KOLFIRO-564972 format. One record per residue (C-alpha): x, y, z; residue in one letter. Coordinates in steps of 0.5 Angstrom, whole numbers, padded with zeros to 4 digits, always signed. Last residue first. Layout:
N
XYZA/...
//
This chain:
276
-0260-0061-0164H/-0260-0055-0159G/-0252-0054-0160L/-0253-0053-0168T/-0254-0046-0168A/-0248-0045-0163E/-0244-0048-0169V/-0246-0042-0174R/-0246-0037-0169A/-0238-0039-0167R/-0237-0038-0174L/-0240-0032-0175E/-0236-0029-0168P/-0230-0031-0172T/-0224-0036-0170V/-0219-0035-0175T/-0216-0039-0180P/-0208-0041-0181R/-0207-0043-0188V/-0203-0049-0190G/-0209-0054-0191F/-0207-0059-0187W/-0202-0056-0181A/-0206-0050-0181E/-0213-0054-0180F/-0210-0058-0175G/-0207-0051-0171P/-0214-0048-0171V/-0219-0054-0169A/-0217-0053-0161Q/-0219-0046-0162H/-0227-0048-0164L/-0227-0053-0159L/-0224-0049-0153M/-0229-0043-0155G/-0235-0047-0154L/-0233-0048-0147G/-0237-0042-0144D/-0233-0036-0141V/-0235-0033-0134T/-0234-0027-0130R/-0237-0026-0123L/-0243-0022-0122G/-0247-0027-0118R/-0252-0028-0123A/-0246-0029-0128R/-0243-0035-0123A/-0250-0038-0122E/-0251-0039-0130V/-0244-0041-0131L/-0245-0047-0126L/-0252-0049-0128P/-0249-0050-0135T/-0250-0044-0141E/-0248-0048-0147L/-0251-0054-0145P/-0248-0058-0148V/-0241-0054-0148Y/-0238-0057-0142V/-0231-0054-0141I/-0233-0049-0136D/-0230-0043-0134T/-0231-0038-0128V/-0227-0032-0127L/-0226-0029-0120T/-0226-0022-0120K/-0231-0022-0114G/-0227-0026-0110P/-0230-0033-0109L/-0234-0035-0102L/-0241-0033-0105A/-0239-0039-0111L/-0241-0044-0106D/-0240-0051-0109L/-0242-0057-0105W/-0249-0059-0109D/-0245-0058-0116F/-0250-0058-0122R/-0253-0063-0126S/-0258-0061-0132G/-0256-0066-0137H/-0249-0064-0137M/-0247-0059-0132G/-0242-0064-0128I/-0238-0068-0133S/-0232-0065-0130S/-0227-0060-0133T/-0230-0055-0129N/-0225-0049-0129I/-0225-0044-0123V/-0220-0038-0124I/-0217-0033-0119G/-0218-0037-0113T/-0215-0034-0106R/-0222-0034-0102P/-0224-0040-0105A/-0219-0045-0102L/-0222-0046-0095E/-0229-0047-0098A/-0227-0051-0103F/-0223-0056-0099A/-0229-0061-0098D/-0229-0063-0105F/-0222-0067-0104G/-0216-0064-0106H/-0209-0065-0110A/-0204-0060-0111E/-0201-0057-0117F/-0195-0053-0118P/-0192-0057-0124G/-0190-0064-0125D/-0196-0068-0129I/-0196-0075-0126E/-0196-0074-0118D/-0202-0069-0120V/-0206-0074-0123L/-0205-0079-0118A/-0207-0074-0113Q/-0213-0072-0116A/-0215-0080-0117N/-0213-0081-0110A/-0218-0075-0107L/-0224-0078-0110T/-0229-0073-0111R/-0224-0069-0114N/-0221-0062-0113L/-0214-0060-0117V/-0211-0054-0114H/-0206-0050-0118V/-0202-0045-0115K/-0200-0038-0117G/-0199-0036-0124G/-0194-0036-0130N/-0197-0040-0136R/-0195-0046-0139R/-0197-0050-0133Q/-0204-0048-0134L/-0204-0051-0141A/-0201-0057-0138V/-0206-0057-0133L/-0212-0056-0137V/-0210-0062-0142A/-0210-0067-0136R/-0216-0064-0133A/-0220-0066-0140A/-0217-0073-0139G/-0220-0074-0132G/-0219-0071-0125A/-0225-0066-0124G/-0225-0059-0122I/-0219-0055-0123V/-0218-0049-0118M/-0213-0043-0120A/-0209-0039-0115D/-0208-0032-0116D/-0201-0029-0118P/-0204-0024-0124G/-0203-0024-0131D/-0207-0030-0133S/-0214-0027-0135W/-0210-0022-0139G/-0215-0022-0145P/-0222-0025-0143V/-0225-0028-0148A/-0220-0029-0154A/-0214-0031-0149D/-0219-0035-0145L/-0221-0039-0151N/-0214-0039-0154G/-0212-0042-0148L/-0217-0048-0147F/-0216-0049-0155G/-0208-0049-0154L/-0209-0055-0149Y/-0214-0059-0153D/-0209-0059-0159T/-0206-0066-0158N/-0201-0069-0163S/-0200-0075-0167G/-0195-0075-0173F/-0197-0081-0178V/-0191-0082-0183K/-0192-0083-0191G/-0188-0077-0193E/-0192-0073-0188R/-0199-0074-0185V/-0201-0070-0179V/-0206-0073-0174L/-0210-0069-0169T/-0213-0071-0162N/-0208-0075-0159V/-0209-0077-0151A/-0205-0078-0145G/-0204-0070-0143I/-0196-0072-0142K/-0196-0076-0148R/-0199-0071-0152A/-0194-0066-0150L/-0189-0070-0152P/-0191-0070-0159D/-0193-0077-0162V/-0189-0081-0167A/-0190-0086-0172D/-0197-0086-0170C/-0201-0093-0169L/-0199-0094-0162G/-0202-0087-0159F/-0208-0088-0164V/-0212-0092-0158A/-0211-0086-0153E/-0216-0081-0157K/-0220-0087-0160H/-0226-0087-0157P/-0228-0081-0157I/-0225-0076-0162T/-0219-0076-0167V/-0218-0070-0172N/-0215-0070-0179G/-0209-0071-0183G/-0206-0070-0191A/-0211-0075-0193F/-0210-0081-0198E/-0203-0081-0198G/-0202-0089-0197S/-0200-0088-0190R/-0207-0085-0188L/-0210-0091-0191R/-0206-0096-0187E/-0208-0092-0181F/-0215-0094-0183F/-0213-0101-0183A/-0210-0100-0176P/-0217-0097-0174L/-0222-0102-0176A/-0222-0106-0170E/-0224-0099-0166P/-0230-0098-0170P/-0228-0092-0175V/-0234-0087-0177D/-0231-0082-0182I/-0233-0075-0181A/-0231-0071-0187E/-0226-0065-0189Y/-0225-0063-0196S/-0220-0058-0200G/-0219-0054-0206D/-0219-0048-0201I/-0223-0041-0202R/-0221-0038-0196H/-0228-0038-0193E/-0230-0044-0196A/-0225-0048-0193L/-0226-0045-0186W/-0233-0046-0186T/-0232-0053-0188Q/-0227-0054-0182H/-0232-0052-0177I/-0238-0055-0180L/-0234-0062-0180P/-0231-0061-0173S/-0238-0061-0170R/-0238-0068-0169S/-0245-0071-0166H/-0245-0076-0172N/-0238-0079-0170I/-0240-0086-0167P/-0235-0088-0166H/-0229-0083-0168G/-0225-0080-0174I/-0225-0073-0176V/-0222-0072-0183F/-0218-0068-0188A/-0217-0068-0196K/-0213-0064-0200I/-0216-0063-0207T/-0211-0063-0213M/
//
């Protein structure tokens, strides 16, 4: 019997998830399918009834449904509650279980690109205080290291995030960058700055130590202005595409029973679609 999985969103045409999972299905010769399904918000409850009927083994959730599905799942993983979003659904015996694999995608991307990146006691700097920052803070919380400084244009939003997720976190405005930079080992941009050619007008990368790692969760464009400048200064850089690829691994394993590998060939296939 064909095992079926999906990604739901509204709109959904932009999703690269079908390309990722269909590549793995072919690679492992699995009798399965993975499709993108456009589900408007008002149709979510009816779609969950389809899930409980056993039509699908599970699937992914993208914008704008990552928060809305909380109330529709039969159970939600505690880490997903902490992150405040569900991106993976698994159906077992007529019940729908929600989890979030974004933090695993973040860690998997950096572990693959820069092994040992979290070994030192250096501080981390997270730029932005939105939903993506929550997943990154949960990821950093699971690694031993120094303090994590959350910088945001609106200090109150950074403080609210730090207060909500318990950990070695401190909130700051953008004006704290110069003071914090010399002891920062990794800079993570979780904001939308970098999309559509936008760039930081307050971030002086020359203040960072030469071994600092700079990463951006934005992957369109793949080379954001932040990463281009960091590489030009000789800093280590990691783009955001690997996070998308690695976050897909746990879901595929749960639905199809095989743990896939993120290969250079898969990355190249997805990267080829980014200009379109």
